[in-house]
Chimera marker file (.cmm) of the C-alpha trace (Angstrom):
<marker_set name="trace">
<marker id="1" x="-43.801" y="31.579" z="-31.060" r="1" g="1" b="0" radius="0.5"/>
<marker id="2" x="-43.308" y="30.209" z="-34.823" r="1" g="1" b="0" radius="0.5"/>
<marker id="3" x="-44.961" y="33.690" z="-36.705" r="1" g="1" b="0" radius="0.5"/>
<marker id="4" x="-41.926" y="35.700" z="-34.430" r="1" g="1" b="0" radius="0.5"/>
<marker id="5" x="-39.596" y="32.939" z="-35.764" r="1" g="1" b="0" radius="0.5"/>
<marker id="6" x="-40.739" y="33.771" z="-39.087" r="1" g="1" b="0" radius="0.5"/>
<marker id="7" x="-40.029" y="37.712" z="-38.494" r="1" g="1" b="0" radius="0.5"/>
<marker id="8" x="-36.854" y="36.554" z="-37.189" r="1" g="1" b="0" radius="0.5"/>
<marker id="9" x="-35.600" y="34.855" z="-40.678" r="1" g="1" b="0" radius="0.5"/>
<marker id="10" x="-37.557" y="37.837" z="-42.597" r="1" g="1" b="0" radius="0.5"/>
<marker id="11" x="-35.903" y="40.011" z="-41.105" r="1" g="1" b="0" radius="0.5"/>
<marker id="12" x="-32.300" y="38.705" z="-40.822" r="1" g="1" b="0" radius="0.5"/>
<marker id="13" x="-32.623" y="37.385" z="-44.565" r="1" g="1" b="0" radius="0.5"/>
<marker id="14" x="-34.122" y="41.641" z="-45.616" r="1" g="1" b="0" radius="0.5"/>
<marker id="15" x="-31.053" y="43.450" z="-43.449" r="1" g="1" b="0" radius="0.5"/>
<marker id="16" x="-28.156" y="40.521" z="-44.888" r="1" g="1" b="0" radius="0.5"/>
<marker id="17" x="-29.188" y="40.520" z="-48.387" r="1" g="1" b="0" radius="0.5"/>
<marker id="18" x="-25.821" y="41.480" z="-49.991" r="1" g="1" b="0" radius="0.5"/>
<marker id="19" x="-22.695" y="39.052" z="-50.171" r="1" g="1" b="0" radius="0.5"/>
<marker id="20" x="-21.221" y="42.102" z="-48.322" r="1" g="1" b="0" radius="0.5"/>
<marker id="21" x="-23.313" y="41.775" z="-45.302" r="1" g="1" b="0" radius="0.5"/>
<marker id="22" x="-23.587" y="38.328" z="-45.358" r="1" g="1" b="0" radius="0.5"/>
<marker id="23" x="-19.562" y="37.951" z="-44.941" r="1" g="1" b="0" radius="0.5"/>
<marker id="24" x="-19.757" y="40.842" z="-42.073" r="1" g="1" b="0" radius="0.5"/>
<marker id="25" x="-22.450" y="38.445" z="-40.327" r="1" g="1" b="0" radius="0.5"/>
<marker id="26" x="-20.350" y="35.746" z="-40.893" r="1" g="1" b="0" radius="0.5"/>
<marker id="27" x="-17.390" y="37.589" z="-39.590" r="1" g="1" b="0" radius="0.5"/>
<marker id="28" x="-19.504" y="38.293" z="-36.197" r="1" g="1" b="0" radius="0.5"/>
<marker id="29" x="-20.287" y="35.253" z="-35.671" r="1" g="1" b="0" radius="0.5"/>
<marker id="30" x="-16.752" y="33.969" z="-35.931" r="1" g="1" b="0" radius="0.5"/>
<marker id="31" x="-15.799" y="36.233" z="-33.533" r="1" g="1" b="0" radius="0.5"/>
<marker id="32" x="-18.375" y="35.983" z="-31.196" r="1" g="1" b="0" radius="0.5"/>
<marker id="33" x="-17.412" y="32.266" z="-31.201" r="1" g="1" b="0" radius="0.5"/>
<marker id="34" x="-14.506" y="32.122" z="-30.694" r="1" g="1" b="0" radius="0.5"/>
<marker id="35" x="-14.843" y="34.897" z="-28.037" r="1" g="1" b="0" radius="0.5"/>
<marker id="36" x="-17.047" y="32.378" z="-25.743" r="1" g="1" b="0" radius="0.5"/>
<marker id="37" x="-14.190" y="29.549" z="-26.672" r="1" g="1" b="0" radius="0.5"/>
<marker id="38" x="-11.541" y="32.143" z="-25.090" r="1" g="1" b="0" radius="0.5"/>
<marker id="39" x="-13.862" y="33.149" z="-22.056" r="1" g="1" b="0" radius="0.5"/>
<marker id="40" x="-14.557" y="28.947" z="-21.072" r="1" g="1" b="0" radius="0.5"/>
<marker id="41" x="-10.870" y="28.457" z="-21.176" r="1" g="1" b="0" radius="0.5"/>
<marker id="42" x="-9.853" y="31.617" z="-19.079" r="1" g="1" b="0" radius="0.5"/>
<marker id="43" x="-12.642" y="30.399" z="-16.564" r="1" g="1" b="0" radius="0.5"/>
<marker id="44" x="-11.223" y="27.125" z="-16.626" r="1" g="1" b="0" radius="0.5"/>
<marker id="45" x="-7.406" y="28.386" z="-16.175" r="1" g="1" b="0" radius="0.5"/>
<marker id="46" x="-8.851" y="30.735" z="-13.504" r="1" g="1" b="0" radius="0.5"/>
<marker id="47" x="-10.403" y="27.563" z="-11.193" r="1" g="1" b="0" radius="0.5"/>
<marker id="48" x="-7.921" y="25.072" z="-11.411" r="1" g="1" b="0" radius="0.5"/>
<marker id="49" x="-5.178" y="27.816" z="-10.311" r="1" g="1" b="0" radius="0.5"/>
<marker id="50" x="-7.268" y="28.901" z="-7.159" r="1" g="1" b="0" radius="0.5"/>
<marker id="51" x="-7.724" y="25.137" z="-6.693" r="1" g="1" b="0" radius="0.5"/>
<marker id="52" x="-4.063" y="24.131" z="-7.097" r="1" g="1" b="0" radius="0.5"/>
<marker id="53" x="-2.946" y="27.115" z="-4.795" r="1" g="1" b="0" radius="0.5"/>
<marker id="54" x="-6.015" y="26.221" z="-2.046" r="1" g="1" b="0" radius="0.5"/>
<marker id="55" x="-4.614" y="22.799" z="-1.830" r="1" g="1" b="0" radius="0.5"/>
<marker id="56" x="-0.879" y="24.334" z="-1.835" r="1" g="1" b="0" radius="0.5"/>
<marker id="57" x="-1.833" y="26.505" z="1.108" r="1" g="1" b="0" radius="0.5"/>
<marker id="58" x="-3.789" y="23.074" z="2.666" r="1" g="1" b="0" radius="0.5"/>
<marker id="59" x="-0.556" y="20.429" z="1.711" r="1" g="1" b="0" radius="0.5"/>
<marker id="60" x="1.562" y="23.351" z="3.515" r="1" g="1" b="0" radius="0.5"/>
<marker id="61" x="-0.529" y="24.164" z="6.464" r="1" g="1" b="0" radius="0.5"/>
<marker id="62" x="-0.455" y="19.880" z="6.791" r="1" g="1" b="0" radius="0.5"/>
<marker id="63" x="3.001" y="19.506" z="7.046" r="1" g="1" b="0" radius="0.5"/>
<marker id="64" x="3.630" y="22.574" z="9.295" r="1" g="1" b="0" radius="0.5"/>
<marker id="65" x="1.114" y="21.046" z="11.562" r="1" g="1" b="0" radius="0.5"/>
<marker id="66" x="3.186" y="17.808" z="11.384" r="1" g="1" b="0" radius="0.5"/>
<marker id="67" x="6.138" y="19.407" z="12.410" r="1" g="1" b="0" radius="0.5"/>
<marker id="68" x="4.375" y="21.024" z="14.979" r="1" g="1" b="0" radius="0.5"/>
<marker id="69" x="2.962" y="17.479" z="16.422" r="1" g="1" b="0" radius="0.5"/>
<marker id="70" x="6.022" y="15.852" z="16.102" r="1" g="1" b="0" radius="0.5"/>
<marker id="71" x="7.841" y="18.339" z="18.335" r="1" g="1" b="0" radius="0.5"/>
<marker id="72" x="4.793" y="19.378" z="20.497" r="1" g="1" b="0" radius="0.5"/>
<marker id="73" x="5.029" y="15.610" z="21.238" r="1" g="1" b="0" radius="0.5"/>
<marker id="74" x="8.951" y="16.184" z="21.960" r="1" g="1" b="0" radius="0.5"/>
<marker id="75" x="8.613" y="18.521" z="23.900" r="1" g="1" b="0" radius="0.5"/>
<marker id="76" x="5.765" y="16.657" z="26.023" r="1" g="1" b="0" radius="0.5"/>
<marker id="77" x="7.598" y="14.173" z="26.890" r="1" g="1" b="0" radius="0.5"/>
<marker id="78" x="10.366" y="16.288" z="28.572" r="1" g="1" b="0" radius="0.5"/>
<marker id="79" x="8.275" y="17.958" z="30.296" r="1" g="1" b="0" radius="0.5"/>
<marker id="80" x="6.643" y="14.719" z="31.876" r="1" g="1" b="0" radius="0.5"/>
<marker id="81" x="10.657" y="13.158" z="32.711" r="1" g="1" b="0" radius="0.5"/>
<marker id="82" x="11.005" y="16.955" z="34.325" r="1" g="1" b="0" radius="0.5"/>
<marker id="83" x="8.315" y="16.568" z="36.350" r="1" g="1" b="0" radius="0.5"/>
<marker id="84" x="6.870" y="20.005" z="35.362" r="1" g="1" b="0" radius="0.5"/>
<marker id="85" x="3.055" y="19.934" z="35.954" r="1" g="1" b="0" radius="0.5"/>
<marker id="86" x="2.342" y="23.018" z="34.728" r="1" g="1" b="0" radius="0.5"/>
<marker id="87" x="4.322" y="22.544" z="31.225" r="1" g="1" b="0" radius="0.5"/>
<marker id="88" x="2.945" y="18.844" z="31.057" r="1" g="1" b="0" radius="0.5"/>
<marker id="89" x="-1.034" y="20.217" z="30.917" r="1" g="1" b="0" radius="0.5"/>
<marker id="90" x="0.600" y="23.316" z="28.266" r="1" g="1" b="0" radius="0.5"/>
<marker id="91" x="1.874" y="21.409" z="25.516" r="1" g="1" b="0" radius="0.5"/>
<marker id="92" x="-1.397" y="18.617" z="26.202" r="1" g="1" b="0" radius="0.5"/>
<marker id="93" x="-4.007" y="21.772" z="25.431" r="1" g="1" b="0" radius="0.5"/>
<marker id="94" x="-0.968" y="22.597" z="22.596" r="1" g="1" b="0" radius="0.5"/>
<marker id="95" x="-0.376" y="18.623" z="21.519" r="1" g="1" b="0" radius="0.5"/>
<marker id="96" x="-4.359" y="17.737" z="21.193" r="1" g="1" b="0" radius="0.5"/>
<marker id="97" x="-5.465" y="20.993" z="18.879" r="1" g="1" b="0" radius="0.5"/>
<marker id="98" x="-2.667" y="19.785" z="16.632" r="1" g="1" b="0" radius="0.5"/>
<marker id="99" x="-2.777" y="16.760" z="15.924" r="1" g="1" b="0" radius="0.5"/>
<marker id="100" x="-6.985" y="17.711" z="15.950" r="1" g="1" b="0" radius="0.5"/>
<marker id="101" x="-6.317" y="20.283" z="13.705" r="1" g="1" b="0" radius="0.5"/>
<marker id="102" x="-4.192" y="17.562" z="11.426" r="1" g="1" b="0" radius="0.5"/>
<marker id="103" x="-7.136" y="15.067" z="11.481" r="1" g="1" b="0" radius="0.5"/>
<marker id="104" x="-9.044" y="17.637" z="10.086" r="1" g="1" b="0" radius="0.5"/>
<marker id="105" x="-6.382" y="19.171" z="7.351" r="1" g="1" b="0" radius="0.5"/>
<marker id="106" x="-6.448" y="15.076" z="6.212" r="1" g="1" b="0" radius="0.5"/>
<marker id="107" x="-9.506" y="14.026" z="6.826" r="1" g="1" b="0" radius="0.5"/>
<marker id="108" x="-11.213" y="16.626" z="4.741" r="1" g="1" b="0" radius="0.5"/>
<marker id="109" x="-8.456" y="17.387" z="1.708" r="1" g="1" b="0" radius="0.5"/>
<marker id="110" x="-6.149" y="14.506" z="1.538" r="1" g="1" b="0" radius="0.5"/>
<marker id="111" x="-8.048" y="11.324" z="2.310" r="1" g="1" b="0" radius="0.5"/>
<marker id="112" x="-5.182" y="9.518" z="1.032" r="1" g="1" b="0" radius="0.5"/>
<marker id="113" x="-2.852" y="10.223" z="3.710" r="1" g="1" b="0" radius="0.5"/>
<marker id="114" x="-2.012" y="7.842" z="6.157" r="1" g="1" b="0" radius="0.5"/>
<marker id="115" x="-2.993" y="9.762" z="9.697" r="1" g="1" b="0" radius="0.5"/>
<marker id="116" x="-3.261" y="6.995" z="12.384" r="1" g="1" b="0" radius="0.5"/>
<marker id="117" x="-5.359" y="9.027" z="14.884" r="1" g="1" b="0" radius="0.5"/>
<marker id="118" x="-5.365" y="5.796" z="17.275" r="1" g="1" b="0" radius="0.5"/>
<marker id="119" x="-1.220" y="6.832" z="17.664" r="1" g="1" b="0" radius="0.5"/>
<marker id="120" x="-2.234" y="10.064" z="18.522" r="1" g="1" b="0" radius="0.5"/>
<marker id="121" x="-4.262" y="8.246" z="21.100" r="1" g="1" b="0" radius="0.5"/>
<marker id="122" x="-1.721" y="5.862" z="21.935" r="1" g="1" b="0" radius="0.5"/>
<marker id="123" x="0.316" y="8.604" z="22.317" r="1" g="1" b="0" radius="0.5"/>
<marker id="124" x="-1.658" y="10.428" z="24.987" r="1" g="1" b="0" radius="0.5"/>
<marker id="125" x="-2.396" y="7.674" z="26.992" r="1" g="1" b="0" radius="0.5"/>
<marker id="126" x="1.139" y="6.608" z="27.779" r="1" g="1" b="0" radius="0.5"/>
<marker id="127" x="1.557" y="9.669" z="28.867" r="1" g="1" b="0" radius="0.5"/>
<marker id="128" x="-1.093" y="10.437" z="30.666" r="1" g="1" b="0" radius="0.5"/>
<marker id="129" x="-0.364" y="7.323" z="32.411" r="1" g="1" b="0" radius="0.5"/>
<marker id="130" x="3.553" y="7.878" z="32.751" r="1" g="1" b="0" radius="0.5"/>
<marker id="131" x="3.511" y="11.355" z="33.997" r="1" g="1" b="0" radius="0.5"/>
<marker id="132" x="3.698" y="9.800" z="37.338" r="1" g="1" b="0" radius="0.5"/>
<marker id="133" x="5.653" y="6.348" z="37.113" r="1" g="1" b="0" radius="0.5"/>
<marker id="134" x="8.415" y="7.351" z="34.577" r="1" g="1" b="0" radius="0.5"/>
<marker id="135" x="8.454" y="4.334" z="32.080" r="1" g="1" b="0" radius="0.5"/>
<marker id="136" x="11.054" y="5.950" z="30.217" r="1" g="1" b="0" radius="0.5"/>
<marker id="137" x="11.882" y="3.105" z="27.775" r="1" g="1" b="0" radius="0.5"/>
<marker id="138" x="8.407" y="2.735" z="27.002" r="1" g="1" b="0" radius="0.5"/>
<marker id="139" x="7.553" y="6.307" z="26.770" r="1" g="1" b="0" radius="0.5"/>
<marker id="140" x="10.572" y="6.889" z="24.012" r="1" g="1" b="0" radius="0.5"/>
<marker id="141" x="9.175" y="3.559" z="21.879" r="1" g="1" b="0" radius="0.5"/>
<marker id="142" x="5.938" y="5.808" z="21.485" r="1" g="1" b="0" radius="0.5"/>
<marker id="143" x="7.994" y="9.058" z="20.643" r="1" g="1" b="0" radius="0.5"/>
<marker id="144" x="9.796" y="6.380" z="17.788" r="1" g="1" b="0" radius="0.5"/>
<marker id="145" x="6.398" y="5.803" z="16.702" r="1" g="1" b="0" radius="0.5"/>
<marker id="146" x="4.697" y="8.491" z="16.882" r="1" g="1" b="0" radius="0.5"/>
<marker id="147" x="8.226" y="10.041" z="15.066" r="1" g="1" b="0" radius="0.5"/>
<marker id="148" x="7.610" y="7.291" z="11.951" r="1" g="1" b="0" radius="0.5"/>
<marker id="149" x="3.909" y="8.082" z="11.411" r="1" g="1" b="0" radius="0.5"/>
<marker id="150" x="4.671" y="11.535" z="11.778" r="1" g="1" b="0" radius="0.5"/>
<marker id="151" x="7.590" y="11.878" z="9.031" r="1" g="1" b="0" radius="0.5"/>
<marker id="152" x="5.556" y="9.774" z="6.663" r="1" g="1" b="0" radius="0.5"/>
<marker id="153" x="2.497" y="12.567" z="6.651" r="1" g="1" b="0" radius="0.5"/>
<marker id="154" x="5.640" y="15.174" z="6.434" r="1" g="1" b="0" radius="0.5"/>
<marker id="155" x="6.532" y="12.675" z="3.238" r="1" g="1" b="0" radius="0.5"/>
<marker id="156" x="2.846" y="12.768" z="1.797" r="1" g="1" b="0" radius="0.5"/>
<marker id="157" x="2.383" y="16.353" z="1.903" r="1" g="1" b="0" radius="0.5"/>
<marker id="158" x="5.836" y="16.858" z="0.211" r="1" g="1" b="0" radius="0.5"/>
<marker id="159" x="3.886" y="14.981" z="-2.213" r="1" g="1" b="0" radius="0.5"/>
<marker id="160" x="1.354" y="16.534" z="-2.682" r="1" g="1" b="0" radius="0.5"/>
<marker id="161" x="2.777" y="20.189" z="-2.938" r="1" g="1" b="0" radius="0.5"/>
<marker id="162" x="4.929" y="18.302" z="-5.541" r="1" g="1" b="0" radius="0.5"/>
<marker id="163" x="1.822" y="17.374" z="-7.629" r="1" g="1" b="0" radius="0.5"/>
<marker id="164" x="-0.567" y="20.679" z="-6.887" r="1" g="1" b="0" radius="0.5"/>
<marker id="165" x="2.607" y="22.732" z="-8.246" r="1" g="1" b="0" radius="0.5"/>
<marker id="166" x="2.551" y="21.929" z="-11.689" r="1" g="1" b="0" radius="0.5"/>
<link id1="1" id2="2" r="1" g="1" b="0" radius="0.2"/>
<link id1="2" id2="3" r="1" g="1" b="0" radius="0.2"/>
<link id1="3" id2="4" r="1" g="1" b="0" radius="0.2"/>
<link id1="4" id2="5" r="1" g="1" b="0" radius="0.2"/>
<link id1="5" id2="6" r="1" g="1" b="0" radius="0.2"/>
<link id1="6" id2="7" r="1" g="1" b="0" radius="0.2"/>
<link id1="7" id2="8" r="1" g="1" b="0" radius="0.2"/>
<link id1="8" id2="9" r="1" g="1" b="0" radius="0.2"/>
<link id1="9" id2="10" r="1" g="1" b="0" radius="0.2"/>
<link id1="10" id2="11" r="1" g="1" b="0" radius="0.2"/>
<link id1="11" id2="12" r="1" g="1" b="0" radius="0.2"/>
<link id1="12" id2="13" r="1" g="1" b="0" radius="0.2"/>
<link id1="13" id2="14" r="1" g="1" b="0" radius="0.2"/>
<link id1="14" id2="15" r="1" g="1" b="0" radius="0.2"/>
<link id1="15" id2="16" r="1" g="1" b="0" radius="0.2"/>
<link id1="16" id2="17" r="1" g="1" b="0" radius="0.2"/>
<link id1="17" id2="18" r="1" g="1" b="0" radius="0.2"/>
<link id1="18" id2="19" r="1" g="1" b="0" radius="0.2"/>
<link id1="19" id2="20" r="1" g="1" b="0" radius="0.2"/>
<link id1="20" id2="21" r="1" g="1" b="0" radius="0.2"/>
<link id1="21" id2="22" r="1" g="1" b="0" radius="0.2"/>
<link id1="22" id2="23" r="1" g="1" b="0" radius="0.2"/>
<link id1="23" id2="24" r="1" g="1" b="0" radius="0.2"/>
<link id1="24" id2="25" r="1" g="1" b="0" radius="0.2"/>
<link id1="25" id2="26" r="1" g="1" b="0" radius="0.2"/>
<link id1="26" id2="27" r="1" g="1" b="0" radius="0.2"/>
<link id1="27" id2="28" r="1" g="1" b="0" radius="0.2"/>
<link id1="28" id2="29" r="1" g="1" b="0" radius="0.2"/>
<link id1="29" id2="30" r="1" g="1" b="0" radius="0.2"/>
<link id1="30" id2="31" r="1" g="1" b="0" radius="0.2"/>
<link id1="31" id2="32" r="1" g="1" b="0" radius="0.2"/>
<link id1="32" id2="33" r="1" g="1" b="0" radius="0.2"/>
<link id1="33" id2="34" r="1" g="1" b="0" radius="0.2"/>
<link id1="34" id2="35" r="1" g="1" b="0" radius="0.2"/>
<link id1="35" id2="36" r="1" g="1" b="0" radius="0.2"/>
<link id1="36" id2="37" r="1" g="1" b="0" radius="0.2"/>
<link id1="37" id2="38" r="1" g="1" b="0" radius="0.2"/>
<link id1="38" id2="39" r="1" g="1" b="0" radius="0.2"/>
<link id1="39" id2="40" r="1" g="1" b="0" radius="0.2"/>
<link id1="40" id2="41" r="1" g="1" b="0" radius="0.2"/>
<link id1="41" id2="42" r="1" g="1" b="0" radius="0.2"/>
<link id1="42" id2="43" r="1" g="1" b="0" radius="0.2"/>
<link id1="43" id2="44" r="1" g="1" b="0" radius="0.2"/>
<link id1="44" id2="45" r="1" g="1" b="0" radius="0.2"/>
<link id1="45" id2="46" r="1" g="1" b="0" radius="0.2"/>
<link id1="46" id2="47" r="1" g="1" b="0" radius="0.2"/>
<link id1="47" id2="48" r="1" g="1" b="0" radius="0.2"/>
<link id1="48" id2="49" r="1" g="1" b="0" radius="0.2"/>
<link id1="49" id2="50" r="1" g="1" b="0" radius="0.2"/>
<link id1="50" id2="51" r="1" g="1" b="0" radius="0.2"/>
<link id1="51" id2="52" r="1" g="1" b="0" radius="0.2"/>
<link id1="52" id2="53" r="1" g="1" b="0" radius="0.2"/>
<link id1="53" id2="54" r="1" g="1" b="0" radius="0.2"/>
<link id1="54" id2="55" r="1" g="1" b="0" radius="0.2"/>
<link id1="55" id2="56" r="1" g="1" b="0" radius="0.2"/>
<link id1="56" id2="57" r="1" g="1" b="0" radius="0.2"/>
<link id1="57" id2="58" r="1" g="1" b="0" radius="0.2"/>
<link id1="58" id2="59" r="1" g="1" b="0" radius="0.2"/>
<link id1="59" id2="60" r="1" g="1" b="0" radius="0.2"/>
<link id1="60" id2="61" r="1" g="1" b="0" radius="0.2"/>
<link id1="61" id2="62" r="1" g="1" b="0" radius="0.2"/>
<link id1="62" id2="63" r="1" g="1" b="0" radius="0.2"/>
<link id1="63" id2="64" r="1" g="1" b="0" radius="0.2"/>
<link id1="64" id2="65" r="1" g="1" b="0" radius="0.2"/>
<link id1="65" id2="66" r="1" g="1" b="0" radius="0.2"/>
<link id1="66" id2="67" r="1" g="1" b="0" radius="0.2"/>
<link id1="67" id2="68" r="1" g="1" b="0" radius="0.2"/>
<link id1="68" id2="69" r="1" g="1" b="0" radius="0.2"/>
<link id1="69" id2="70" r="1" g="1" b="0" radius="0.2"/>
<link id1="70" id2="71" r="1" g="1" b="0" radius="0.2"/>
<link id1="71" id2="72" r="1" g="1" b="0" radius="0.2"/>
<link id1="72" id2="73" r="1" g="1" b="0" radius="0.2"/>
<link id1="73" id2="74" r="1" g="1" b="0" radius="0.2"/>
<link id1="74" id2="75" r="1" g="1" b="0" radius="0.2"/>
<link id1="75" id2="76" r="1" g="1" b="0" radius="0.2"/>
<link id1="76" id2="77" r="1" g="1" b="0" radius="0.2"/>
<link id1="77" id2="78" r="1" g="1" b="0" radius="0.2"/>
<link id1="78" id2="79" r="1" g="1" b="0" radius="0.2"/>
<link id1="79" id2="80" r="1" g="1" b="0" radius="0.2"/>
<link id1="80" id2="81" r="1" g="1" b="0" radius="0.2"/>
<link id1="81" id2="82" r="1" g="1" b="0" radius="0.2"/>
<link id1="82" id2="83" r="1" g="1" b="0" radius="0.2"/>
<link id1="83" id2="84" r="1" g="1" b="0" radius="0.2"/>
<link id1="84" id2="85" r="1" g="1" b="0" radius="0.2"/>
<link id1="85" id2="86" r="1" g="1" b="0" radius="0.2"/>
<link id1="86" id2="87" r="1" g="1" b="0" radius="0.2"/>
<link id1="87" id2="88" r="1" g="1" b="0" radius="0.2"/>
<link id1="88" id2="89" r="1" g="1" b="0" radius="0.2"/>
<link id1="89" id2="90" r="1" g="1" b="0" radius="0.2"/>
<link id1="90" id2="91" r="1" g="1" b="0" radius="0.2"/>
<link id1="91" id2="92" r="1" g="1" b="0" radius="0.2"/>
<link id1="92" id2="93" r="1" g="1" b="0" radius="0.2"/>
<link id1="93" id2="94" r="1" g="1" b="0" radius="0.2"/>
<link id1="94" id2="95" r="1" g="1" b="0" radius="0.2"/>
<link id1="95" id2="96" r="1" g="1" b="0" radius="0.2"/>
<link id1="96" id2="97" r="1" g="1" b="0" radius="0.2"/>
<link id1="97" id2="98" r="1" g="1" b="0" radius="0.2"/>
<link id1="98" id2="99" r="1" g="1" b="0" radius="0.2"/>
<link id1="99" id2="100" r="1" g="1" b="0" radius="0.2"/>
<link id1="100" id2="101" r="1" g="1" b="0" radius="0.2"/>
<link id1="101" id2="102" r="1" g="1" b="0" radius="0.2"/>
<link id1="102" id2="103" r="1" g="1" b="0" radius="0.2"/>
<link id1="103" id2="104" r="1" g="1" b="0" radius="0.2"/>
<link id1="104" id2="105" r="1" g="1" b="0" radius="0.2"/>
<link id1="105" id2="106" r="1" g="1" b="0" radius="0.2"/>
<link id1="106" id2="107" r="1" g="1" b="0" radius="0.2"/>
<link id1="107" id2="108" r="1" g="1" b="0" radius="0.2"/>
<link id1="108" id2="109" r="1" g="1" b="0" radius="0.2"/>
<link id1="109" id2="110" r="1" g="1" b="0" radius="0.2"/>
<link id1="110" id2="111" r="1" g="1" b="0" radius="0.2"/>
<link id1="111" id2="112" r="1" g="1" b="0" radius="0.2"/>
<link id1="112" id2="113" r="1" g="1" b="0" radius="0.2"/>
<link id1="113" id2="114" r="1" g="1" b="0" radius="0.2"/>
<link id1="114" id2="115" r="1" g="1" b="0" radius="0.2"/>
<link id1="115" id2="116" r="1" g="1" b="0" radius="0.2"/>
<link id1="116" id2="117" r="1" g="1" b="0" radius="0.2"/>
<link id1="117" id2="118" r="1" g="1" b="0" radius="0.2"/>
<link id1="118" id2="119" r="1" g="1" b="0" radius="0.2"/>
<link id1="119" id2="120" r="1" g="1" b="0" radius="0.2"/>
<link id1="120" id2="121" r="1" g="1" b="0" radius="0.2"/>
<link id1="121" id2="122" r="1" g="1" b="0" radius="0.2"/>
<link id1="122" id2="123" r="1" g="1" b="0" radius="0.2"/>
<link id1="123" id2="124" r="1" g="1" b="0" radius="0.2"/>
<link id1="124" id2="125" r="1" g="1" b="0" radius="0.2"/>
<link id1="125" id2="126" r="1" g="1" b="0" radius="0.2"/>
<link id1="126" id2="127" r="1" g="1" b="0" radius="0.2"/>
<link id1="127" id2="128" r="1" g="1" b="0" radius="0.2"/>
<link id1="128" id2="129" r="1" g="1" b="0" radius="0.2"/>
<link id1="129" id2="130" r="1" g="1" b="0" radius="0.2"/>
<link id1="130" id2="131" r="1" g="1" b="0" radius="0.2"/>
<link id1="131" id2="132" r="1" g="1" b="0" radius="0.2"/>
<link id1="132" id2="133" r="1" g="1" b="0" radius="0.2"/>
<link id1="133" id2="134" r="1" g="1" b="0" radius="0.2"/>
<link id1="134" id2="135" r="1" g="1" b="0" radius="0.2"/>
<link id1="135" id2="136" r="1" g="1" b="0" radius="0.2"/>
<link id1="136" id2="137" r="1" g="1" b="0" radius="0.2"/>
<link id1="137" id2="138" r="1" g="1" b="0" radius="0.2"/>
<link id1="138" id2="139" r="1" g="1" b="0" radius="0.2"/>
<link id1="139" id2="140" r="1" g="1" b="0" radius="0.2"/>
<link id1="140" id2="141" r="1" g="1" b="0" radius="0.2"/>
<link id1="141" id2="142" r="1" g="1" b="0" radius="0.2"/>
<link id1="142" id2="143" r="1" g="1" b="0" radius="0.2"/>
<link id1="143" id2="144" r="1" g="1" b="0" radius="0.2"/>
<link id1="144" id2="145" r="1" g="1" b="0" radius="0.2"/>
<link id1="145" id2="146" r="1" g="1" b="0" radius="0.2"/>
<link id1="146" id2="147" r="1" g="1" b="0" radius="0.2"/>
<link id1="147" id2="148" r="1" g="1" b="0" radius="0.2"/>
<link id1="148" id2="149" r="1" g="1" b="0" radius="0.2"/>
<link id1="149" id2="150" r="1" g="1" b="0" radius="0.2"/>
<link id1="150" id2="151" r="1" g="1" b="0" radius="0.2"/>
<link id1="151" id2="152" r="1" g="1" b="0" radius="0.2"/>
<link id1="152" id2="153" r="1" g="1" b="0" radius="0.2"/>
<link id1="153" id2="154" r="1" g="1" b="0" radius="0.2"/>
<link id1="154" id2="155" r="1" g="1" b="0" radius="0.2"/>
<link id1="155" id2="156" r="1" g="1" b="0" radius="0.2"/>
<link id1="156" id2="157" r="1" g="1" b="0" radius="0.2"/>
<link id1="157" id2="158" r="1" g="1" b="0" radius="0.2"/>
<link id1="158" id2="159" r="1" g="1" b="0" radius="0.2"/>
<link id1="159" id2="160" r="1" g="1" b="0" radius="0.2"/>
<link id1="160" id2="161" r="1" g="1" b="0" radius="0.2"/>
<link id1="161" id2="162" r="1" g="1" b="0" radius="0.2"/>
<link id1="162" id2="163" r="1" g="1" b="0" radius="0.2"/>
<link id1="163" id2="164" r="1" g="1" b="0" radius="0.2"/>
<link id1="164" id2="165" r="1" g="1" b="0" radius="0.2"/>
<link id1="165" id2="166" r="1" g="1" b="0" radius="0.2"/>
</marker_set>
């Protein structure tokens, strides 16, 4: 190994004997170093841009799920008040799916967003227990609690969206 290194040094010394050749070597080295720096900077920018685009997509998805969950909660309450059992089951399935999707987005990407799963579970339980005997004040109270939690989640997603746009 040592002999190979000595041979390479001798070869470089022979090829780059003159001042013009040494200047050319320095020029090549500087160009190579600048090219590597430009490549690294480009990769960093590309990775950062891709990450921001992913996070913006997740913010949009989370915000849309929060809006969808709010709409579904109102429609579900309406189906209970109208005592439409078929719609009640449809809204329950859609509500549960949207709630699980929103919980997944929040827990996987935005653990600092205060998504309260207990409010969702409480809402589902109150709806389930009130579907036969209507207790409208109870339904409106849990709907208000749900609205407040989802408003907070939407505002958090808006803030995250602004953060990742820059």
